[in-house]
C-alpha positions, 0 to 999 in steps of 0.5 A, a space after each residue: 065540400 069544395 076542397 079537391 081530394 088531398 092525395 099527398 104525403 109528408 116524408 119523414 125528412 120533410 116533417 123533421 125539416 119542418 119541426 127543425 124550422 119550428 125550433 129555429 123560430 122558437 130559438 129566435 124568439 127566446 123571450 116568448 112567454 105563456 100567459 095564464 087566463 088571469 094574466 090575459 084578463 089583466 093585461 091592457 089590450 092593444 088592438 088596431 085602434 090602440 096602436 095608432 095611440 101608442 105610436 102617437 105616444 112614443 113620438 111625443 115621448 121622443 120629442 119631449 124627453 124632459 118631461 118624463 121621470 128618470 125611471 121612464 125609458 123612452 128607448 125601452 118604450 121604442 123597443 116595445 113598440 118595434 117588437 109589438 110591430 114585429 110580433 104582430 107580423 109574425 102572428 099574422 103569418 103563423 095564424 095564417 099557417 096554422 089555419 091552413 094546417 088545421 083546415 088541410 088536417 081536417 079535410 084529410 081526416 074526413 077523407 080518411 074517415 069516409 074511406 075508413 067507413 067504406 072499408 068497415 062495410 066491405 069488411 062486414 060484408 065479406 065476414 058474411 062469407 069469410 069468417 076470418 073477417 068477423 073479428 076485424 068487423 067486430 073490432 071496427 064496429 066498436 068505434 060506432 058502439 062507443 059513439 052511442 050508434 050501433 051503426 055507421 052513418 049512411 053507407 058512403 058511395 064507391 
């Protein structure tokens, strides 16, 4: 893996501050919704190609207000365009952070699992001469029985 060993901590205070920051973000976006799978299928998608179309249509609506019925709100259309642009920017930022959190979580989890397997090997070896470690070795070994393998992968290096 090209990532260096991650040796970091996250204090309880920092974790709470991050949770609080997420709460602030959500409080600033009280209009957020959750869509069902069916909702997602039924909505007309707006990708990067469609965004140009939407912007040109809004410009046309602004320039020609007399062709629309009273039920059509050019102002609401403009607010939708502005909000879509803002949410697209926030979505890009949030996705980048989420990807980094997930990648780091995966890397740290891999490190922890390697260290746990190494610990298991040491405990198994120690149980041969220290009977008090047998119960712990058996408990740790349960992890590999559940996965269908009675032994862990090859012994990691020191």
